[in-house]
C-alpha positions as CSV (number, residue, x, y, z in Angstrom):
1,M,-25.9,9.7,0.1
2,N,-24.3,11.6,-2.8
3,D,-20.8,12.6,-2.9
4,V,-20.3,16.5,-2.8
5,S,-17.3,18.7,-3.4
6,Q,-15.8,16.3,-6.0
7,P,-12.7,17.6,-7.8
8,P,-13.1,18.3,-11.5
9,K,-12.5,15.2,-13.8
10,S,-10.6,15.5,-17.0
11,D,-7.7,14.0,-19.0
12,A,-5.7,17.1,-17.9
13,V,-3.0,16.9,-15.4
14,P,-4.5,17.2,-11.8
15,M,-3.9,20.3,-10.0
16,S,-2.2,18.3,-7.4
17,D,0.4,17.3,-9.8
18,F,1.7,21.0,-9.8
19,Y,5.0,20.2,-11.3
20,E,3.6,17.8,-13.9
21,I,5.7,14.9,-12.8
22,T,3.5,12.2,-14.3
23,E,4.3,13.7,-17.7
24,T,7.9,12.3,-17.2
25,L,6.5,8.9,-18.0
26,A,7.1,7.2,-21.4
27,P,4.0,7.6,-23.7
28,D,2.9,3.9,-23.3
29,E,3.3,4.1,-19.5
30,L,1.5,7.4,-19.4
31,A,-1.4,5.8,-21.3
32,T,-1.6,3.0,-18.6
33,L,-1.7,5.7,-15.8
34,K,-4.4,7.5,-17.5
35,A,-6.5,4.4,-17.9
36,V,-6.0,3.7,-14.1
37,R,-7.0,7.3,-13.4
38,A,-10.1,7.0,-15.6
39,F,-11.1,3.8,-13.9
40,M,-10.7,5.2,-10.4
41,E,-12.6,8.4,-11.3
42,T,-15.4,7.0,-13.1
43,K,-15.9,3.5,-11.4
44,V,-14.4,3.7,-7.8
45,A,-14.9,7.4,-6.7
46,P,-18.8,7.3,-7.0
47,V,-19.2,4.2,-4.8
48,I,-16.1,4.2,-2.4
49,N,-17.7,6.3,0.4
50,K,-20.4,3.8,0.9
51,Y,-18.1,0.8,1.0
52,W,-15.8,2.8,3.5
53,A,-18.7,3.5,5.6
54,D,-19.9,0.0,5.5
55,D,-16.5,-1.5,6.2
56,A,-16.8,-3.7,3.0
57,F,-14.7,-4.2,-0.1
58,P,-16.1,-3.6,-3.5
59,F,-15.9,-6.9,-5.1
60,E,-18.0,-5.7,-7.9
61,L,-15.1,-3.6,-9.1
62,L,-12.6,-6.5,-9.5
63,P,-13.5,-7.3,-13.0
64,G,-12.8,-3.8,-14.2
65,F,-9.6,-3.8,-12.1
66,R,-8.3,-7.0,-13.8
67,E,-9.1,-5.5,-17.3
68,L,-6.7,-2.7,-16.5
69,G,-3.8,-5.3,-17.0
70,I,-1.7,-3.9,-14.2
71,G,-1.0,-7.1,-12.4
72,G,2.6,-7.6,-11.8
73,L,3.6,-4.0,-12.3
74,G,7.4,-3.6,-12.2
75,L,7.9,-7.4,-12.5
76,E,9.3,-8.9,-15.7
77,G,8.1,-12.1,-17.2
78,Y,5.7,-14.7,-15.9
79,G,2.7,-12.8,-17.4
80,C,3.4,-9.7,-15.4
81,R,2.8,-6.2,-16.6
82,G,6.4,-5.3,-16.2
83,G,7.3,-1.6,-16.7
84,S,9.4,0.8,-14.7
85,Q,9.5,1.3,-11.0
86,Q,8.4,4.8,-11.9
87,L,5.2,3.5,-13.4
88,F,4.6,1.2,-10.5
89,G,4.9,4.2,-8.1
90,F,2.6,6.4,-10.1
91,V,0.0,3.8,-10.4
92,L,0.0,3.4,-6.7
93,M,-0.2,7.2,-6.1
94,E,-3.0,7.4,-8.6
95,L,-5.0,4.7,-6.9
96,A,-4.4,6.4,-3.5
97,R,-5.5,9.7,-5.0
98,T,-9.0,8.4,-5.2
99,D,-8.9,5.8,-2.3
100,P,-6.0,4.7,-0.2
101,S,-7.7,1.4,0.6
102,M,-7.7,0.4,-3.1
103,A,-4.0,1.3,-3.4
104,T,-3.3,-0.8,-0.3
105,F,-5.3,-3.7,-1.7
106,F,-3.3,-3.7,-4.8
107,G,0.0,-3.0,-3.0
108,V,-0.4,-6.0,-0.8
109,H,-1.2,-8.3,-3.7
110,D,1.2,-6.9,-6.3
111,G,4.1,-5.7,-4.1
112,L,4.1,-7.9,-1.0
113,S,2.6,-11.2,-2.2
114,M,3.7,-11.4,-5.8
115,G,7.0,-9.7,-5.0
116,S,7.9,-12.3,-2.4
117,I,7.5,-15.1,-4.8
118,Y,9.3,-13.1,-7.6
119,I,12.3,-12.3,-5.2
120,D,12.5,-15.3,-3.1
121,G,10.7,-18.1,-5.0
122,S,12.2,-20.8,-7.2
123,E,11.7,-20.8,-10.9
124,A,9.0,-23.5,-10.6
125,Q,7.2,-21.4,-8.1
126,K,7.4,-18.3,-10.2
127,Q,6.0,-20.2,-13.2
128,T,3.2,-21.8,-11.0
129,W,1.9,-18.7,-9.1
130,L,2.8,-15.5,-10.8
131,P,0.7,-15.8,-14.0
132,P,-2.6,-16.3,-12.3
133,M,-1.8,-13.6,-9.8
134,A,-0.8,-11.2,-12.5
135,R,-4.2,-11.9,-14.1
136,M,-5.6,-11.3,-10.8
137,E,-7.5,-14.7,-10.9
138,K,-5.8,-15.4,-7.6
139,I,-5.4,-12.7,-5.0
140,G,-2.6,-12.7,-2.4
141,C,-1.7,-11.5,1.0
142,F,1.4,-11.2,3.1
143,G,1.7,-12.5,6.8
144,L,4.5,-11.2,8.8
145,T,3.1,-9.1,11.6
146,E,2.0,-10.9,14.6
147,P,-0.4,-10.0,17.5
148,L,2.5,-9.3,19.7
149,V,5.2,-8.8,17.3
150,G,5.5,-5.8,14.9
151,S,8.8,-3.9,14.7
152,G,10.6,-6.9,16.1
153,T,9.8,-9.3,13.3
154,G,13.4,-9.6,12.3
155,G,14.3,-11.6,15.4
156,G,11.3,-12.4,17.3
157,L,8.7,-14.2,15.3
158,T,6.4,-16.5,17.3
159,T,4.9,-18.3,14.4
160,T,7.1,-21.5,14.0
161,A,7.8,-23.9,11.2
162,K,9.0,-27.4,11.8
163,R,10.3,-29.8,9.0
164,D,8.6,-33.1,9.0
165,G,9.7,-35.1,5.9
166,D,8.5,-33.4,2.8
167,T,6.2,-31.1,4.5
168,W,6.6,-28.2,7.0
169,I,4.1,-27.8,10.0
170,L,3.2,-24.2,10.8
171,N,1.8,-22.9,14.0
172,G,1.1,-19.4,15.2
173,Q,-1.0,-16.3,14.4
174,K,-0.6,-13.3,12.0
175,K,-2.4,-10.1,12.5
176,W,-3.4,-7.0,10.5
177,I,-3.1,-8.9,7.3
178,G,-4.7,-7.1,4.4
179,N,-6.7,-9.2,2.0
180,A,-6.6,-12.2,4.2
181,P,-10.3,-12.8,4.9
182,W,-11.1,-13.4,1.2
183,C,-7.8,-13.9,-0.7
184,D,-6.5,-17.2,-2.2
185,V,-2.9,-17.2,-1.5
186,S,-0.9,-16.1,1.7
187,I,2.7,-15.7,2.1
188,I,3.5,-16.7,5.6
189,W,6.7,-16.0,7.4
190,A,7.7,-18.2,10.3
191,R,10.7,-19.1,12.5
192,D,12.3,-22.5,11.5
193,L,12.8,-24.3,14.8
194,A,15.8,-26.1,13.6
195,D,17.9,-23.2,12.8
196,N,16.0,-20.2,14.2
197,Q,16.0,-18.5,10.8
198,V,12.9,-16.9,9.2
199,K,11.6,-18.9,6.3
200,G,8.8,-18.1,3.7
201,F,5.8,-20.4,2.7
202,I,3.1,-20.2,0.2
203,V,-0.1,-21.2,1.7
204,E,-3.4,-21.9,-0.1
205,N,-6.0,-20.3,2.2
206,K,-9.0,-22.2,1.1
207,T,-7.6,-25.7,1.0
208,T,-5.2,-25.9,3.9
209,P,-6.5,-27.7,7.0
210,G,-5.8,-25.8,10.3
211,F,-5.7,-22.5,8.4
212,S,-8.4,-19.9,9.6
213,V,-9.0,-16.2,9.2
214,E,-11.0,-14.0,11.4
215,K,-11.9,-10.4,10.0
216,I,-10.8,-7.5,12.2
217,E,-13.7,-5.2,12.9
218,H,-14.1,-1.7,14.0
219,K,-11.3,-0.2,12.3
220,I,-11.2,3.8,11.7
221,A,-8.7,3.7,8.9
222,L,-8.5,1.8,5.5
223,K,-12.0,0.4,6.1
224,V,-12.3,-0.8,2.6
225,V,-9.3,-3.1,3.1
226,Q,-10.3,-6.3,4.8
227,N,-7.7,-7.1,7.4
228,G,-7.6,-10.5,9.2
229,L,-6.2,-12.4,12.1
230,I,-4.7,-15.6,10.8
231,T,-4.5,-18.6,13.2
232,M,-2.5,-21.6,12.1
233,K,-2.8,-25.0,13.9
234,D,-0.6,-27.7,12.7
235,C,-0.9,-26.5,9.1
236,R,1.0,-29.0,6.7
237,I,2.6,-27.2,3.9
238,P,4.5,-29.1,1.2
239,E,8.3,-28.4,0.7
240,A,7.4,-27.5,-2.7
241,N,5.5,-24.4,-1.3
242,R,8.5,-23.2,0.8
243,L,10.0,-20.1,-0.8
244,Q,13.3,-21.7,-1.8
245,S,15.4,-18.6,-1.7
246,A,13.9,-17.3,1.8
247,N,16.4,-18.6,4.3
248,S,16.7,-15.7,6.7
249,F,15.0,-12.4,7.5
250,R,17.6,-10.8,5.1
251,D,15.6,-12.4,2.3
252,T,12.3,-11.1,3.8
253,A,13.8,-7.6,4.0
254,K,14.4,-7.6,0.2
255,V,10.8,-7.5,-0.2
256,L,10.1,-5.0,2.4
257,K,12.7,-2.5,1.0
258,M,10.4,-2.3,-2.2
259,T,7.1,-2.1,-0.4
260,R,8.3,0.3,2.2
261,Y,9.0,3.0,-0.4
262,A,5.7,2.1,-2.1
263,V,4.0,3.4,1.0
264,G,5.6,6.7,0.2
265,W,3.7,6.7,-3.2
266,M,0.4,5.9,-1.4
267,S,1.0,8.5,1.2
268,T,1.6,11.1,-1.5
269,G,-1.5,10.0,-3.4
270,C,-3.6,10.3,-0.2
271,Q,-2.3,13.9,0.2
272,M,-3.3,14.6,-3.4
273,G,-6.8,13.3,-2.9
274,A,-7.3,15.3,0.4
275,F,-5.8,18.4,-1.3
276,E,-8.1,18.2,-4.4
277,H,-11.2,17.8,-2.4
278,A,-10.4,20.6,-0.1
279,L,-9.7,22.9,-3.0
280,A,-13.0,22.1,-4.7
281,Y,-14.8,22.6,-1.3
282,T,-13.3,26.0,-0.8
283,K,-14.4,27.2,-4.3
284,E,-18.1,26.1,-3.4
285,R,-18.3,27.0,0.2
286,Q,-19.6,30.6,0.7
287,Q,-19.1,32.8,3.6
288,F,-19.8,36.6,3.9
289,G,-21.0,36.4,0.2
290,K,-18.0,34.9,-1.3
291,P,-16.3,31.6,-1.6
292,I,-13.8,30.9,1.2
293,A,-11.2,30.1,-1.5
294,S,-10.8,34.0,-1.7
295,F,-9.7,34.4,1.8
296,Q,-6.1,34.8,2.6
297,M,-5.6,32.3,5.3
298,I,-7.4,29.6,3.2
299,Q,-5.1,30.3,0.4
300,D,-2.0,30.1,2.7
301,L,-3.3,26.6,3.9
302,L,-3.8,25.4,0.3
303,A,-0.4,26.6,-0.8
304,K,1.3,24.8,2.2
305,M,-0.7,21.6,1.4
306,L,0.4,21.8,-2.3
307,A,4.0,22.4,-1.2
308,N,3.9,19.2,0.9
309,V,2.4,17.2,-2.0
310,T,4.9,18.3,-4.4
311,A,7.8,17.8,-2.2
312,C,6.8,14.3,-1.7
313,Q,6.1,13.7,-5.3
314,T,9.7,14.8,-6.4
315,M,11.2,12.7,-3.5
316,M,9.4,9.7,-4.7
317,L,10.2,10.2,-8.4
318,R,13.9,10.4,-7.7
319,L,13.6,7.2,-5.4
320,A,12.0,5.4,-8.4
321,Q,14.7,6.4,-10.7
322,M,17.2,5.1,-8.2
323,D,15.3,1.8,-8.0
324,D,15.4,1.4,-11.8
325,E,19.1,2.3,-11.6
326,G,19.7,-0.4,-9.1
327,K,20.8,2.2,-6.5
328,L,18.0,1.9,-4.1
329,R,18.9,1.0,-0.5
330,D,17.0,0.2,2.7
331,Y,17.8,3.6,4.3
332,H,16.6,5.4,1.1
333,A,13.3,3.7,1.3
334,S,13.1,4.4,5.2
335,L,13.7,8.1,4.6
336,S,10.9,8.4,2.1
337,K,8.4,6.4,4.1
338,A,9.1,8.5,7.3
339,F,9.1,11.9,5.5
340,T,6.0,11.3,3.2
341,T,3.8,9.9,6.0
342,A,4.7,12.8,8.2
343,K,3.8,15.4,5.6
344,M,0.7,13.3,4.7
345,R,-0.6,13.8,8.2
346,E,0.0,17.5,8.2
347,T,-1.6,17.8,4.7
348,V,-4.8,15.8,5.4
349,G,-5.0,17.8,8.8
350,W,-5.2,21.0,7.0
351,A,-7.6,19.6,4.4
352,R,-9.9,18.7,7.1
353,E,-9.4,22.1,8.7
354,V,-10.5,24.0,5.7
355,C,-13.5,22.0,5.4
356,G,-14.7,23.0,9.0
357,A,-17.3,20.8,10.5
358,N,-18.0,19.1,7.0
359,G,-14.5,17.8,7.3
360,I,-15.5,15.1,9.6
361,V,-18.4,14.0,7.4
362,V,-17.6,11.0,4.9
363,D,-19.8,12.6,2.3
364,Y,-17.3,15.3,1.7
365,N,-14.6,12.9,1.0
366,V,-11.8,14.6,3.0
367,A,-12.7,12.8,6.3
368,R,-11.9,9.5,4.5
369,F,-8.4,10.5,3.6
370,F,-7.9,12.2,7.1
371,A,-8.6,8.8,8.7
372,D,-6.9,6.6,6.4
373,A,-3.7,8.6,6.7
374,E,-3.3,7.0,10.2
375,A,-2.9,3.5,8.9
376,L,-0.4,4.6,6.2
377,Y,1.6,6.3,8.9
378,S,1.9,3.1,11.0
379,Y,2.3,0.2,8.7
380,E,5.4,-1.0,6.9
381,G,7.4,0.3,9.9
382,T,6.7,3.2,12.1
383,F,8.0,6.8,11.7
384,Q,10.6,6.2,14.5
385,M,11.8,3.0,13.4
386,Q,12.6,4.4,9.8
387,N,14.5,7.3,11.4
388,L,16.6,4.9,13.3
389,I,17.5,3.0,10.1
390,V,18.4,6.4,8.4
391,G,20.3,7.4,11.6
392,K,22.4,4.3,11.4
393,A,23.2,4.8,7.8
394,I,24.4,8.6,8.3
395,T,26.2,8.0,11.5
396,G,27.6,4.5,11.1
397,I,26.3,3.7,14.6
398,S,23.2,1.5,15.3
399,A,20.7,2.8,17.9
400,F,18.7,-0.4,18.0
401,V,19.0,-2.5,21.1
């Protein structure tokens, strides 16, 4: 089936970037962003609906993705692309503008998996793992969430790690782990039985006995992302693969701070894609002899959608600036995640509404963004949990049990 109601493609600033915030990038970083945009529009957009409907990952696109040279965005050295956090955010936004699943795939690999090694790994571990991951020769995932543990990961992990000489024995399960069914490297977080603290481990998926992954089927959101249920039965991991600077959940949280606000960028991009497809649809769809884009109530919805998008973009831009300035705190990231995902839900709902019945058909694109938004709203910490983190920051009183 052919895609319909596609937004216009050009090198110009997209209509969804109403305040032209991407133009604030330095020239070399803007060139990188435009290369990503061109790849997503010419290679990903024509095929992504089929992969989404088939619940499959487009492995055929990986070579082109590698050629973009964006592995290790925001990370310095070790063969990483580097660059500002502003560029990292804009790239995530641009990926999600075409497909939130591809943004999630990249965010898990670059932000969560590589980020864990970059922040909590030893120098030797960084030298060993980051260069091939930056080249995307090895793809990573991040195993924190468990079948019965989501928001309580800070104090209630059931996956255990036991020291045995120069090795560690891991037992337990991880669920909803993006990239897990096919990737090469898993960052696994487990509770050390000796001191009850959370520790991190680099696990080589395909060569570790006792490590298995079952693909999670029948999702309604981010269907292109392959999520897995990881089971570990007496997996022996060498001490050399324990993240040497990850000695408590506070060290895990350093990674989560960065990736939590990255979801804000993805949620903003998801809104942009839904808005652009809805706008294109309203210009084509005829009722009473004229395009519905000429109707007052449709224009009102489009304007409100664009206001949501623009508010989220400007919030995320300031957050990236704060990150580059070393001012980003957990509660800043939490506010952005809560706000942008809530506004995203509103925006994609309006986009589906203006498309009428066609808004629930994947061929018209908006349905994909509408469904994918539900996963973005939930992962990396729920809306309510983020607000409680902000609430503690502004009142000085913790509402957590």
